[in-house]
C-alpha positions in Angstrom: 19.0 15.7 -15.9 22.5 17.0 -16.7 24.8 18.9 -14.3 23.7 22.4 -15.3 20.0 21.5 -15.1 20.5 19.9 -11.7 22.4 23.0 -10.4 19.6 25.3 -11.7 17.0 23.1 -10.0 18.9 23.3 -6.7 19.3 27.1 -7.0 15.6 27.4 -7.9 14.6 25.5 -4.8 16.8 27.6 -2.6 15.6 30.8 -4.1 11.9 29.7 -3.9 12.4 29.1 -0.2 14.1 32.4 0.4 11.4 34.3 -1.5 8.8 33.0 0.9 10.5 34.8 3.8 8.5 38.0 4.2 11.5 39.9 5.7 13.5 39.5 2.5 12.7 41.7 -0.5 13.0 40.6 -4.1 16.1 42.9 -4.6 17.8 41.3 -1.6 17.0 37.8 -3.0 18.6 38.7 -6.3 21.7 40.0 -4.6 21.9 36.8 -2.5 21.5 34.6 -5.6 24.3 36.5 -7.3 26.5 36.0 -4.3 25.6 32.3 -4.2 26.4 31.9 -7.9 29.7 33.7 -7.5 30.6 31.3 -4.6 29.7 28.3 -6.7 31.8 29.5 -9.6 34.8 30.1 -7.4 34.5 26.7 -5.7 34.0 24.9 -9.0 37.2 26.6 -10.3 38.9 25.3 -7.2 38.1 21.7 -8.3 34.8 20.9 -6.5 32.0 19.2 -8.4 29.0 21.3 -9.1 26.7 19.7 -6.5 29.5 20.0 -3.8 30.2 23.6 -4.8 26.5 24.4 -4.4 26.2 22.9 -0.9 29.5 24.5 0.3 28.4 27.8 -1.1 25.1 27.7 0.8 27.0 26.8 3.9 29.1 29.9 3.5 26.3 32.3 3.0 26.8 33.8 6.4 23.6 35.8 7.3 21.4 33.4 5.4 22.8 30.3 7.0 19.8 30.0 9.3 17.5 30.2 6.3 19.5 27.5 4.5 19.4 25.3 7.6 15.6 25.7 7.9 15.3 25.0 4.2 17.2 21.8 4.5 15.0 20.7 7.4 11.8 21.4 5.6 12.7 19.5 2.4 14.7 16.8 4.2 17.0 16.5 1.1 19.7 14.0 1.8 22.5 16.0 0.5 21.4 19.1 2.4 21.2 17.0 5.5 24.7 15.8 5.0 26.4 19.2 4.7 24.0 21.8 6.0 22.0 20.1 8.7 25.0 18.6 10.5 24.9 19.7 14.2 27.7 21.6 15.7 30.4 19.3 17.0 30.7 19.1 20.7 33.9 19.9 22.5 34.8 16.2 22.4 33.8 14.8 19.1 33.2 11.4 20.7 31.2 12.4 23.7 27.7 12.9 22.2 27.6 9.8 19.9 29.0 7.6 22.7 26.5 9.1 25.1 23.6 8.5 22.7 24.7 4.9 22.1 24.6 4.3 25.9 21.1 5.8 26.2 19.9 3.7 23.3 21.3 0.5 24.7 19.8 1.3 28.2 16.4 2.0 26.7 16.6 -1.2 24.5 17.5 -3.3 27.6 14.8 -1.6 29.6 12.2 -2.3 27.0 13.3 -5.9 26.7 13.2 -6.4 30.5 9.7 -4.8 30.6 8.6 -7.0 27.7 9.8 -10.2 29.4 8.4 -9.2 32.8 5.0 -8.3 31.4 4.8 -11.6 29.5 5.7 -13.6 32.6 3.3 -11.6 34.9 0.2 -11.2 32.7 0.1 -14.4 30.6 0.0 -14.5 26.9 -3.6 -13.4 26.3 -3.6 -10.3 28.5 0.0 -9.5 27.5 -1.0 -9.5 23.8 -3.5 -6.8 24.6 -0.9 -4.7 26.4 2.2 -5.4 24.4 2.6 -1.9 23.0 2.6 -0.5 26.6 5.8 -2.4 27.4 7.8 -1.2 24.4 6.6 2.0 22.8 7.0 4.1 26.0 10.8 3.4 25.8 10.8 4.5 22.1 8.9 7.7 23.0 11.4 8.3 25.8 14.3 8.0 23.4 12.8 10.7 21.2 11.9 12.9 24.2 15.5 12.7 25.3 16.9 13.3 21.9 14.7 16.3 21.1 15.1 17.7 24.6 11.4 18.2 25.0 10.0 20.7 27.6 8.5 19.3 30.8 5.0 20.0 29.7 5.5 18.0 26.5 7.0 15.2 28.5 4.0 15.2 30.8 1.7 15.2 27.8 3.4 12.1 26.5 2.4 10.2 29.6 -1.3 10.8 29.0 -1.9 8.5 26.0 0.0 5.6 27.5 -1.8 6.0 30.9 -5.2 6.2 29.2 -4.4 3.2 27.0 -3.4 1.2 30.1 -6.6 2.0 31.8 -8.9 1.2 28.9 -7.1 -2.0 27.9 -7.2 -3.4 31.5 -10.4 -1.9 33.0 -12.7 -2.8 30.2 -14.3 -6.3 30.9 -13.4 -7.8 27.6 -14.8 -11.3 26.9 -12.0 -13.8 26.7 -10.8 -14.0 23.0 -13.8 -11.8 22.1 -13.8 -9.7 18.9 -13.6 -6.3 20.7 -10.5 -7.5 22.7 -8.8 -8.4 19.4 -9.8 -5.1 17.8 -8.5 -3.1 20.8 -5.2 -5.1 20.8 -4.7 -4.4 17.1 -5.5 -0.7 17.3 -3.6 0.1 20.5 -0.1 0.1 18.8 -1.5 2.3 16.0 -2.9 4.8 18.5 0.3 4.8 20.6 2.4 5.2 17.5 1.0 8.7 17.2 2.2 9.3 20.8 5.7 8.3 19.6 5.2 10.7 16.7 4.4 13.5 19.2 7.8 12.8 20.9 9.5 12.5 17.5 8.5 16.0 16.4 9.3 17.4 19.9 5.8 18.4 20.5 5.5 20.4 17.2 2.6 18.3 16.0 0.9 21.2 14.2 3.8 21.6 11.8 3.1 20.0 8.5 6.9 19.7 7.9 7.5 17.8 11.1 4.5 15.5 10.4 6.1 14.7 7.1 9.4 14.0 8.8 7.6 11.5 11.0 6.1 9.8 7.9 9.6 9.5 6.5 10.9 8.1 9.8 8.1 5.5 9.9 8.9 4.2 6.5 12.6 3.9 7.2 11.9 2.4 10.7 9.7 -0.4 9.1 12.5 -1.2 6.7 15.2 -1.4 9.4 13.0 -3.3 11.7 12.3 -5.9 9.0 16.0 -6.1 8.2 16.9 -6.6 11.8 14.2 -9.3 12.1 15.5 -11.2 9.0 19.1 -10.9 10.1 18.2 -12.0 13.6 16.2 -15.0 12.3 19.1 -16.2 10.1 21.5 -15.8 13.1 19.2 -17.7 15.4 18.7 -20.5 12.8 22.4 -20.9 12.4 23.0 -20.9 16.2 20.3 -23.5 16.8 21.6 -25.7 14.0 25.2 -25.5 15.4 24.0 -26.5 18.9 21.8 -29.3 17.6 24.9 -30.7 15.8 26.5 -30.8 19.2 23.5 -32.6 20.7 22.7 -29.6 22.9 19.1 -28.2 23.2 19.1 -24.3 23.2 15.6 -23.8 21.7 14.1 -23.2 25.2 16.7 -20.4 25.8 15.9 -18.9 22.4 12.2 -18.9 22.9 12.2 -17.7 26.6 15.0 -15.1 26.4 16.5 -14.3 23.0 13.3 -13.7 21.1 11.5 -11.5 23.7 14.7 -9.5 24.3 15.5 -9.3 20.6 12.0 -8.2 19.5 11.7 -5.5 22.1 15.2 -4.2 21.7 15.0 -4.1 17.9 12.2 -1.5 18.1 14.5 0.9 19.8 17.7 0.0 17.9 15.9 0.4 14.5 14.8 3.9 15.5 18.3 4.8 16.5 19.7 3.4 13.2 17.2 5.6 11.2 18.3 8.7 13.2 22.0 7.8 12.8 21.6 7.4 9.0 19.8 10.7 8.3 23.1 12.2 7.3 23.8 9.5 4.7 23.1 10.4 1.1 20.9 7.5 0.1 18.0 5.9 2.1 16.4 2.5 1.6 12.7 3.2 1.8 12.4 5.6 -1.3 14.2 2.9 -3.4 11.8 0.2 -2.2 8.9 2.5 -2.9 10.0 2.9 -6.5 10.2 -0.8 -6.8 7.0 -1.9 -5.2 4.7 0.8 -6.5 4.5 -0.6 -10.0 4.3 -4.2 -8.6 1.5 -3.2 -6.3 -0.4 -1.4 -9.1 -0.1 -4.5 -11.3 -1.4 -6.7 -8.4 -4.4 -4.4 -7.9 -5.3 -4.4 -11.6 -5.1 -8.2 -11.7 -7.4 -8.4 -8.6 -9.9 -6.1 -10.3 -9.9 -8.3 -13.4 -10.3 -11.4 -11.2 -13.3 -9.8 -9.3 -14.9 -8.9 -12.7 -14.6 -12.4 -14.0 -15.9 -14.2 -10.9 -19.3 -12.6 -11.1 -21.0 -11.4 -7.9 -18.7 -10.1 -5.1 -21.4 -10.6 -2.5 -20.2 -14.0 -1.6 -16.6 -12.9 -1.2 -14.9 -14.8 1.7 -14.4 -12.8 4.9 -10.7 -13.7 5.0 -10.3 -12.2 1.5 -12.0 -9.0 2.7 -9.4 -8.8 5.6 -6.6 -9.4 3.2 -7.8 -6.7 0.8 -7.9 -4.2 3.7 -4.3 -5.0 4.5 -3.4 -4.5 0.8 -5.1 -1.1 0.9 -3.1 -0.2 4.0 0.1 -1.1 2.1 -1.0 1.0 -0.8 -1.5 4.0 1.6 1.9 3.4 3.0 3.5 3.4 -0.4 1.6 6.6 -1.3 2.6 8.4 1.9 6.3 7.5 1.6 6.4 8.3 -2.1 4.9 11.8 -1.4 7.3 12.3 1.5 10.4 11.4 -0.5 9.5 13.5 -3.6 11.0 16.9 -4.4 7.9 19.1 -4.5 9.5 21.5 -7.0 10.2 19.0 -9.7 7.9 18.8 -12.7 5.5 15.8 -13.0 7.1 12.6 -14.3 6.2 9.0 -15.2 6.3 7.9 -11.5 3.7 10.5 -10.6 1.4 9.1 -13.3 2.0 5.7 -12.0 1.1 6.9 -8.5 -2.2 8.1 -9.9 -2.9 4.7 -11.5 -2.1 3.1 -8.1 -4.5 5.4 -6.2 -7.3 4.9 -8.7 -6.9 1.2 -8.7 -6.9 1.2 -4.9 -10.1 3.3 -5.0 -11.8 0.8 -7.2 -10.8 -2.1 -4.9 -11.9 0.0 -1.8 -15.4 0.6 -3.4 -15.8 -3.1 -4.2 -14.9 -4.0 -0.6 -17.3 -1.4 0.8 -20.1 -2.8 -1.4 -19.3 -6.4 -0.2 -19.2 -5.3 3.5 -22.5 -3.3 3.2 -24.1 -6.3 1.6 -23.0 -8.6 4.4 -24.2 -6.1 7.1 -27.6 -5.8 5.4 -27.9 -9.6 5.4 -26.3 -10.6 8.8 -26.3 -7.3 10.8 -23.6 -5.4 12.5 -20.7 -7.0 14.3 -17.6 -5.4 15.9 -15.4 -6.8 13.1 -17.6 -5.5 10.4 -17.9 -2.0 11.9 -14.1 -1.8 12.3 -13.5 -2.9 8.7 -16.2 -0.7 7.4 -14.9 2.4 9.2 -11.3 1.8 8.1 -12.5 1.4 4.5 -14.4 4.7 4.7 -11.3 6.5 6.2 -9.2 5.1 3.3 -11.8 6.0 0.8 -11.8 9.7 1.8 -8.0 9.8 1.8 -7.6 8.1 -1.6 -10.4 10.0 -3.3 -8.9 13.4 -2.5 -5.4 12.2 -3.1 -6.4 11.1 -6.6 -8.0 14.6 -7.2 -4.9 16.4 -6.0 -2.4 14.2 -8.0 -4.5 14.7 -11.1 -4.5 18.4 -10.6 -0.7 18.3 -10.2 -0.3 16.3 -13.4 -2.5 18.8 -15.3 -0.5 21.7 -14.0 -3.4 23.2 -12.0 -1.8 23.0 -8.6 1.6 22.4 -7.0 2.7 19.2 -5.4 2.8 20.8 -2.0 -1.1 20.6 -1.8 -0.8 16.8 -1.9 1.8 16.9 0.9 -0.4 19.2 3.0 -3.5 16.9 2.5 -1.6 13.8 3.7 0.0 15.5 6.7 -3.3 17.1 7.8 -5.3 13.9 7.3 -2.8 11.8 9.3 -4.5 12.5 12.7 -7.8 10.9 11.3 -6.1 7.5 11.5 -5.1 8.1 15.1 -8.6 9.2 16.0 -10.1 6.1 14.4 -7.7 3.9 16.3 -8.7 5.6 19.6 -12.4 5.0 18.8 -11.7 1.3 18.2 -10.1 1.1 21.7 -12.4 3.3 23.8 -15.8 3.5 22.0 -16.4 0.3 20.0 -16.0 -2.2 22.9 -18.6 -0.6 25.1 -21.1 -0.3 22.2 -20.9 -4.0 21.6 -20.8 -5.0 25.2 -17.1 -6.1 25.2 -18.0 -9.3 23.3 
């Protein structure tokens, strides 16, 4: 896309957003666009690049600045965020960033201390079941502080953590039983939605804010992974240096550095994502573009492998679990690709590749469902089979309708916004499923 086409696309996005404001007539919109174009021409003549001129012109629009600011928030465009969404500077330009850094460090240390104390007090097995309760409340607290939530929203945030604490510790789980493992796996998923409630400042009904949380989750995973890799390299070098001096520090690493680092990284990664929102480029969209074709190729190869092996009835249980994890990764790629896409652009090659990815995942999902139903018919229901079957059904519904919407978009029958709305409105289904796995499945199977 050349410079003129890019400018027209940006003006078109801005105009489309303004036109959706009921209080602004078409004539007013035309006048505003003329004024915007005039500003862009003047700024370009003064030496600014076209994209810079567009952003500065919107910033100078006076009475429509609030509209422009809201438009930037809704679309989360990185250039918009850089120049339009910047918060007003405080009296002392260093006060707020410094204060936030202190808050982040305090919460990171608090989470690390809670993590270490919980591990020491509960023992590894019980602590593994409750691990999310020792870290995620601090992350939710960070967003509650940053979003300056109201008291009733803050009180609502306490409910899911308190309920999870009760269910995870009152239920008489059998030691190392299936339902205990299932509850431990799904507790962080359910509580992540509580973190999301804090992230959006209680505005959970807003599709835009839900999509913002999806973007945050993708970036947070990337930053947490980078912190873990960097920390692992640093620890390895440190241990090697001390070993060369005939000094044993592995006990200190295992007992203190790893627990504190793991818990603290959860908070620090979130802060890094928040701090980087005003930077032009983000990491997760780039990785999505890289791994989407690779994942699609992997799924197609797996489908060919299944077709050549004959019956899938005898598929190993570990393979079924692995395939479910792959499907979750596919969903993550799909969600983040949708959240990072400009909904006003025409369909391109990557959109077609997304459709191939979704259809391939659907085929794999159907094969896994058939294999699971066959196993259930032969051996009966177990907690693990019910959890896996339910997750596959939840994914099946999501992927099926996603494929339908993407196909409609590629054919020009619907806008891309319908795909966005579907994903944001379906998102709570995953949270509800996680809650059922914690509070309903264990009693049904007698906590075995």
